[in-house]
N, C-alpha and C positions, 0 to 999 in steps of 0.2 A: 111406721106402724102399718100403713097400707101395704108396704112391701111384704111384710110377714104374713098379712092376711091373704095376699095373692098366692104366696108360696104354699100356705096351708090348703087353699082351695085346689091348687094344681095337684098337690100330693094326694088329697082325698079323691080327686077325679082319676088319678093314675091307679090308686089302689082299687077303686071301684071297677075300672076297666079291666084290670088284671083278674079280679074276682069273677067278673062276668065271663071273661075269656076261659077261665079254668072251670068254673062251676055252672055257668049259665048256658052252656051249649045245649042245644036241643036234644032230647032223648032219642030223637029220630035219626041222629048222626050214626053212621055205620063204620065199624073198624075193619080194615082190610089188613091181613097179616102178610108179611114177607117171610118166605120160608126157604129152607135149604135141607138137603138130604144128608143123613149120616152115611158115610161111605166106608169102604174097606179097601185099603191099599198100603203102599209103602210111604213111610215118613222119614225124611232125612233132615237132621238138625245140623246146621252149618254155622261157621264163623266166617264173616266176610273180611276181605282185605283187598288192597290194591298193590300192584307191584310193577316192576320193569323187567322185561326180558333181556337177558344177557347170554352171550355164548358161555358154554360150560367152562371153557378155558381160553383165555386171551393171552397172546404173546406180544409183548411190546418190544419191537425191534428198533434198536438205536444205533448210533454211530460212535465208535470209540476213538476216531481220529477226526481232526478238523480238515475241511477242504471244500472244494466246489463240486456239487453234484454234476457229473459229466453226462451220465445216461442211465436209463432204466433197463432192467433185464426183461426177459420174456417169461410169462407164466406157463403153467403146464398145458394151457390151451393154445400156446403159440403166439399169443398177443402180448403187446407191451404191458408191463405191470401197471395196474390201475385199480380203482375201486372194484371189488368183487372178483378179482383175478384169482383163480385157483393156483396154488403153489405146492411143490413137493419139497421134501427135505433136501437142502443143498441148492435150491433154485436161487439164481442171482437176482436180487431185487433191485440193486442200484450199484453204480460205480462212482467213486470219488476220484477226482484228478490226482494221480499218483506220482507226478513228476518229481516233487520234492522228496517223497519217501523213497522212490527208486534211486535218487542221487545219494541219499543217506545210506542206502544198502551198499552201493558201490564204494562209498567212502569207508564203510565198516569192513568190507571185504579187503580193501587195500591195507587197512590197519591190521587185519588178521595176517595177511601175507608178510607184512613188515615184522610183526611180532614173531612169526614162525621163522623168518630169516635170522632174527637175533638169537633164537633158540639154537639154530644150527651153528652159528658162530660161537656161541657159548659152549656148546658141546665139543667143538673143535679145540677150544682152549682147554677144556677139561682133559681131552686126550693128550694135548701137549704137556699139561701139568702132570699128568700121570707118568708120561715118558720121562720128564725131568725128575720126578720122584724116584722112579725105578733106576735111572742113571746115578742119582745121588746114593741110592742104597748100594749099587754095585761099586761105586767109588769108595764107599765106606768099607765094604768088605775087603777091597784091595788095600786100603789104608790100614785096616786092622791086621791084614796078613803081613804087610811090611812092618807094622809096629811090633807084631809078635816075633818076627825074625830079628828085628833090631834088639828086642828085649833079650833074646837068647844070645845074640852076639855080644851084647853089652855085659851080660852075666859072665860069659866065658872070658871076656877081656879083663874083667875085674879079677877073676880067679887066677889068671896067668900073669897078671901085672907084678905080683909079688916075686915070682920066680924070674922075672926079666925076660920071659919068652916072647914078649910083644914090645914093639918099639913104642915110643911115646906118640909118634905121629899116628900109628895105626890105632893106638888106644884112644886118642882124641877123635879120630875119624869115626870110630865105633860109637863113641859117646854122642857125637853130633848126629849120627844117623838115628840113634835111639831117640833122641829128643825130637828130631824133625818128624820122624814117622809117627810118634805118639801125638804130636801137635796136629799132624795131618788127620788123624782119627777124629780129634775134637772138631776140626774144621768140617770134615765130612758129615759128622753128626749135626752140626749147625746148619749145613746146607740141606740136609734131609728135613729138618724142622721147617726151614723156609719153603721148600718145595711142597711139603704136606699142607702148610698154611695156604700157599698159593692155589693148590688143588682144591682146598675147601672153599676158597673165594670164588673160583670159577664154577664150582658146582652150585654154590649159592646163586651165582649169576644165571646159571641154567634154570634153577627154580624160579627166579624172578622173571626170566624170559618166558618160561612156560605159563606162569601166572598171568603175564601180560597177554599171552595168546588166549588163555581162557577168558580174560576180561574182554578182549577184542571180539572173541566169538560170541560172548553174551550180548555185547552191543549189536553185533550182526544179527543175532536171533531176534532181538527186540525190534530192530529196524525192519527185518523181514516180516515179523508179525504185524507191525504197523502198516507195512506195504500190503499185507494180506487183508487187513481191515479196510482197505480202500475198496475192496469188493465185498459188498454187503449181501449176505446170503441168509436164507431162511433155515432155521434149525428144526422146523416142524412142517408137516403137511397140513394145509388148511386153506383158508380163504382170506384175502385181504379185505378187511372191513373199513380201513381208514388209511389214506395216504396223505402224509402231512408235509411233503416236500415237493418241489418242482425242479426241473432241470435248470441249472444256472444258479440255484440257491446255494449259499455257503452255510455249512453247518459248523457249529462250534461245540467243542467238548472239553473245554478247559476246566470247568467246575463239575458238571454232571453230564450224563449221557443224554443227548437229545433224542426225542422219540420221533422216528421216521415213518414206521408202519405199525398198524395193529393187525394181528393175524388171529382169526378165530380158528382154533385147532380143529373143531368138529361141530358144524352147524346142524348135524343130525341129532344132537342132544343139546338142549337149551336149559338155562337156569333162570328162574324167576326170583328176583329179590323183592319179597313182599313185605309191606309195612303192616304190623299187627299191633293194635292198641293193648296197653298193659292189662286192661280188664279182661281181654280175651286170651292173652298169651298162656294162661294156665290150662287152656283146653287144647293147646298145640303140642304135638310131640313128634319125634323123629319117626318116619315111616308112615305117617298119617296120610290117607288119600286126599287128593286135592283136585278140584275141577276149576277151570277158568275159561274165560272168553276174552277175545281181543276185539277192538273196534273194527279191524279190517275184515273179520269174519264173525259178525255178531250172531249168526245162526249156528255156528259150529262150536262145540264144547271140547276143550282139550283136557287131558288128565295128566296128573303127575303125583309126586309124593314128597313129603318134607324130608330133607337131608340134613339140615342144620338150623339151629336157633342161635343167632348171634347174641352175645351178651352185652355188646357195646350199644346200649339203647341211646336214643336221642330224646332230648327234652325240649320241646318247642311250646312256649306259652303254657307251661305246666302240664303239657300233654306228653306222656312218656310212650314212645313207640319203639317196638323191637323189629329187627329185620330177620325174616324167616326165609331160608333158601329152599326153593322147590325145584326139583329136577323133573324134566319132561322130555319125551322123545319127540323128534321133529322129522320123521321119515320123508314127508312130502315137501319139506322146506318152506312151509307156509309161514311159520313163525320167524320173524326177522328181529335182529338185535334192536333193543330200545323201544319195542312196542309196549304199550300199557296193557296190563292184564288185570281183569277183575276176578278175584279168586273167591272160592268157597271151600273152606277146610271142613271135611266131614268129621263131625264130632260123634254123633250116634245115628244109628239107622234102625228102623223097625220095618218088618215085612208083614203084609197082611194084617195091618193094625186097623182097629175101629177108629175112624176119624170124624171129629165134629168141627165145624167151622168156628173160629174164634169169635166171629160176630154173634153166634148163638150164645156164647158164654158171657158176652158183654151186654146182651139185650136184657132189659128190665121192664116188664109191663106195668101199666097203672094198677094200683091195688084193686080197683073195682072190676078188673078183668079176670082176676084170679078165681078159680073154682073154689066154692065154699069159703071157709075161714081164711083170712089172710095169713100166709105163712112167711115169717121173717127168715130170710136166708142170709148167710154171711157173704159179703161181696167178695168175689173171687176174680183174680186176674190171671188169665192163662199164661202171661209172660213172667209170672213170679214162680221161680223154680222151687221155692219153699212151700208153695201151696199145692196140695194134691187133691183138693175137692172143688167141685164147681156145680153150678145149677144151670140147666137149660129148660126151655118151656115148650110144651106141645099143645096144640089146639084141641079143645073138646067142646063141641056145640057152641061155638062163638066165644067161649071162655078159654083160659089158658091154665095148664096144670104144670107146676114145677116138677122137675125130675133131678134128683141128686145123683151125681156121677163122680167117680174117682179118676183124676187126670194123670196123664203120663207126660211124654215129651211133646214139645210144640216147636214148629218151625216159623211161628209168627203169623201163619195163616190158618193152619189146621192144628188141632191138638188131639193127642192119643187118648182114647177112653179105655182105662184099665179095668174098671168095674162099674156096674150100674145097670139100669133097666133098658138102656138103649141097645138097639140092634141095627144091623146094616139096613139101609133104605128107610129107616124111620125119618119122619119129617119133623124138624125143629124150627122154632121161630127165631128170626134174626132181626125183625123190625115190624113196624106197623104204620098204616096210613089211614086217616079218617076222611070220610066223605058223607054228604047228606045236606042238612040245613045250612043255609048261608051263615047263620050265626056261629057255626062251629069253625068257620074259617076266616070270618071277617072281624076286624076290630071295630067296635061300635063307636069309638072316638075318632076313627079315620074319616077324612073328608069324603062326602058322597057326591057322585056325579048327578047332574040333573036337578039340583036344588034340594035333594033329600037330606033330612037331618037324622 
């Protein structure tokens, strides 16, 4: 029970002290106002973001064959290829040991020569087969001529046999010649069929041999290409920003192309990959002006413009962030790849606008300081884009008078005054400080020095 009584006493003392602090201050305490001037100037509304500087275009140079890195080439500055080396199109970046690939090329060339020789031999056989076919056709014509003569002789012999004008032996000889010569025609025709078939076979052999030559040449071309890949060249003019190999290192390309060099095509133009929160992405659009700074040059402001808004947003701990690409010129070469940039996307701009400090819009005086009857005003936040009215206060004879104004844009520090009684150089209140009797600044329940109660 004693515990509750103690708590009640403590609570009463605390309430009494608070009341004394608020209402018991001496009337002689004096209020000093902190003020600021209404200005006229430019107002820029921005959306912030951070990003990383990247070259506008990066070429990843790899190796298409496996082997030992034998040596590096020379950049366009005459020095051995290294980080920061300038290169031109066709500059030799590195050479891979080509002994194995050169041997394969020689082997493929020998295969081509062998296949070409087989083509020559096959064509010679074609010529021989054609000659045989032509001879067989000539023999057939001779056989047909003899057969025709024998047919005529045999016809006459049969016609004179009845009259007895021909002997039996001559009759039999004529019949035999007729039969033999006609049989010879059949044989000659069969020989032609054989020679034509043989000619077709050797012509097919020529086709096969020529196909073998084409295949051998294809293998040779492939081996020559692989031999050429042993010399790694730059396909673009630019600057080496990364070298990922050393002399004596073996590169493998069995499954994918290993990355050997990164070449920035043009460091005179850079790109910033900026991260923008989803709540601000609606205010970003292509072509929008952007300013940014980097830690290396904190006093220098760089400018650029939005060129792309990537749709593949990332979600980290329920925070959705979009990547916005900003292009910027880099004529002096001060911007280096992978620097961190602090960006401001220009949303809206006002020129020669009447500006009031946001602190003046947040200031609320005590009711007893107001001039005349207390006027209740709606609390207004300058950061709320849906609110277009606000209240500021000006001093009149030690008191304050509220002034209603219509608000426009705000950059978080200053707010545009669209309409109202304020004019440039008017003085508005942003705060207050009290001075005077000790009772206005001291807590009566705080311990006193020197034994005072």
